[in-house]
C-alpha positions in Angstrom: 17.0 13.0 18.8 15.0 12.8 15.6 13.9 15.1 12.8 11.1 17.5 13.6 9.0 16.4 10.7 9.3 12.7 11.8 8.4 13.7 15.3 5.3 15.4 14.1 4.3 12.5 11.9 4.8 10.1 14.7 2.6 12.2 16.9 -0.3 11.8 14.6 -0.2 15.4 13.4 -0.5 14.3 9.7 1.2 12.8 6.8 4.6 14.0 5.6 3.0 16.3 3.0 0.6 17.7 5.6 3.4 18.3 8.1 5.4 20.1 5.5 2.5 22.5 4.9 2.1 23.1 8.7 5.7 23.9 9.0 5.6 26.2 6.0 2.7 28.1 7.5 4.6 28.7 10.7 2.2 26.8 12.9 4.9 24.8 14.7 7.1 26.1 17.5 10.0 24.6 19.3 10.7 26.0 22.8 8.7 29.1 21.8 10.4 29.7 18.4 8.6 29.2 15.1 10.4 26.5 13.1 9.9 25.9 9.4 12.7 23.4 8.9 11.5 19.8 9.2 15.0 18.6 9.4 15.7 20.2 12.8 16.8 17.7 15.4 14.5 17.6 18.4 13.7 15.4 21.4 10.5 14.8 23.4 11.9 16.8 26.3 11.6 20.1 24.3 8.4 22.1 24.1 7.1 21.3 20.7 3.7 22.9 19.9 1.2 23.0 17.1 -0.9 26.2 17.2 0.2 26.7 20.8 -0.8 23.2 21.9 2.1 21.0 23.2 2.7 17.7 21.5 3.7 14.6 23.4 5.4 12.5 20.8 4.2 9.3 19.1 0.5 8.6 19.4 -0.3 5.1 20.6 -2.7 3.5 18.2 -4.5 0.1 17.8 -6.4 -0.5 14.6 -8.6 -3.4 13.4 -8.2 -4.5 9.8 -10.6 -6.9 8.0 -7.9 -8.6 6.1 -8.7 -9.9 2.6 -7.0 -13.0 1.1 -3.9 -12.4 -1.0 -1.9 -10.2 1.5 0.9 -11.5 3.7 1.0 -10.4 7.3 4.3 -8.5 7.3 5.6 -5.0 7.4 7.4 -5.5 4.1 7.9 -8.3 1.6 9.9 -8.2 -1.7 7.5 -10.5 -3.5 4.0 -10.3 -2.1 1.6 -7.5 -1.2 1.5 -6.9 2.6 -1.3 -5.9 4.9 0.5 -2.5 5.4 -0.5 -1.5 1.9 -4.2 -1.6 3.1 -3.6 1.1 5.7 -5.0 4.6 4.9 -2.5 7.4 4.6 -3.1 8.7 8.1 -1.8 5.5 9.7 1.2 4.7 7.5 3.6 7.1 9.3 2.8 5.7 12.8 5.0 2.6 12.5 2.2 0.1 13.1 3.0 -3.6 13.3 0.7 -6.6 13.0 -0.3 -8.3 16.2 0.4 -11.9 15.4 -0.2 -13.3 11.9 -2.9 -14.5 9.5 -1.6 -16.5 6.6 -1.9 -15.2 3.0 -5.2 -16.8 2.2 -6.8 -16.4 5.7 -9.2 -13.5 6.0 -10.7 -11.5 8.8 -9.7 -9.8 12.0 -6.1 -8.5 12.3 -4.9 -6.0 14.8 -2.0 -3.6 14.2 -0.4 -1.3 16.8 2.6 0.8 17.5 2.3 0.1 21.2 5.1 -2.4 21.8 4.1 -3.5 25.3 0.5 -4.2 24.1 1.8 -6.1 21.1 4.0 -8.4 23.1 1.2 -8.9 25.7 -1.3 -10.0 23.1 1.0 -12.4 21.2 2.6 -13.9 24.3 1.6 -17.6 24.7 1.1 -16.9 28.4 -1.7 -14.5 27.7 -3.9 -17.2 26.0 -6.0 -14.6 24.3 -8.9 -16.6 22.6 -9.2 -16.3 18.8 -12.3 -17.6 17.0 -12.3 -18.7 13.4 -14.9 -19.7 10.9 -13.8 -22.6 8.6 -15.2 -24.3 5.5 -13.6 -27.7 5.2 -13.9 -31.2 3.9 -16.1 -33.6 5.8 -18.0 -32.9 9.0 -16.9 -32.6 12.6 -18.0 -35.4 14.8 -18.2 -35.8 18.5 -14.8 -37.5 18.7 -13.3 -34.5 16.9 -14.8 -32.2 19.5 -13.3 -34.3 22.3 -9.9 -34.4 20.6 -9.8 -30.6 20.3 -10.8 -30.2 23.9 -8.1 -32.5 25.1 -5.3 -30.7 23.1 -4.1 -32.1 19.8 -0.6 -33.4 19.1 0.2 -32.8 15.5 2.2 -35.1 13.2 5.4 -33.2 13.7 5.1 -33.4 17.5 3.6 -29.9 18.0 1.5 -29.9 21.1 -1.6 -27.7 20.9 -3.4 -26.3 23.9 -7.0 -27.4 24.5 -9.3 -25.8 21.9 -13.0 -25.6 21.1 -14.5 -27.1 18.0 -18.2 -26.2 17.2 -19.7 -27.9 14.2 -22.1 -25.6 12.3 -23.2 -28.3 9.7 -21.6 -30.3 6.9 -18.3 -28.8 6.0 -18.6 -25.8 8.4 -17.2 -25.2 11.9 -16.1 -22.6 14.4 -12.8 -23.1 16.0 -11.5 -21.2 19.1 -7.8 -21.4 20.0 -5.7 -19.6 22.7 -2.4 -19.6 21.0 -1.0 -18.8 17.5 1.3 -21.5 16.2 2.2 -21.6 12.5 -0.9 -22.4 10.4 -2.4 -23.8 13.6 -6.1 -24.0 12.7 -5.5 -25.5 9.3 -3.0 -28.1 10.7 -5.4 -29.0 13.5 -8.3 -29.5 11.2 -6.1 -31.5 8.7 -5.0 -33.7 11.5 -8.6 -34.7 12.0 -9.1 -35.4 8.3 -10.9 -32.1 7.6 -8.6 -30.0 5.3 -9.7 -26.3 5.3 -10.7 -24.6 2.1 -11.6 -21.2 3.6 -10.7 -19.6 6.9 -11.8 -16.3 8.5 -10.9 -15.0 11.9 -14.0 -13.4 13.4 -13.0 -12.6 17.0 -9.9 -11.9 19.2 -10.5 -11.6 22.9 -13.7 -9.5 23.2 -13.2 -7.9 19.8 -15.5 -9.0 17.0 -15.0 -8.4 13.3 -18.6 -7.0 13.1 -19.7 -5.3 9.9 -16.4 -3.8 8.9 -16.0 -4.2 5.1 -13.2 -6.5 3.8 -10.0 -4.5 3.3 -11.1 -1.7 5.6 -9.7 -0.6 9.0 -11.0 1.3 12.0 -9.3 2.5 15.1 -10.3 0.9 18.4 -12.2 2.9 21.0 -10.9 3.4 24.5 -13.6 1.0 25.8 -12.5 -1.7 23.3 -8.9 -1.3 24.4 -9.9 -1.7 28.0 -11.8 -4.9 27.2 -8.9 -6.2 25.2 -6.6 -5.8 28.2 -8.9 -7.6 30.6 
């Protein structure tokens, strides 16, 4: 059981203030009766309708955020601004959670969803979803670095990394593709080869690309993109 107003917000009907207005206008019915009290306890088994159309509960959503530097990947933090603060109002009531993590200074593609099964599938090490990063770093990647990444690095603390792809773009620039998400992994891998990273941006996850989405903005994935993501 949950409050009617929370049920409506979770179903993507609108923000709390929008839902309050809908209730006040008598546009919501529960089992055929107009209800204006958002505090009424309901469950998904009841017939809850907006303008005569039955609602099915929480809407499953996946959004893509172009994360800027300076935000931590967390649902809440007492000291630092979080990526949740970048979400537009229409998504803040849907209980979205980040899919994996980007560290505070790393920018680029970050997915958020309220689909628990999808979230766990994407972050599971067994899924090996490829993630591509653009890095600006000290030095230049050499042939031996490419071979070392392809073989799977063992970091100084004993962390074993899966085989990865290192593509030099020129002096101090590279693309790195990994299939896991260990703590600060790309930065630690590059540092292990003597190439400390100064700037890092995730540009792709699975078949999803960052594209032209402006920094700090979000967009909802299309059904086609969701299907490709699950391949």
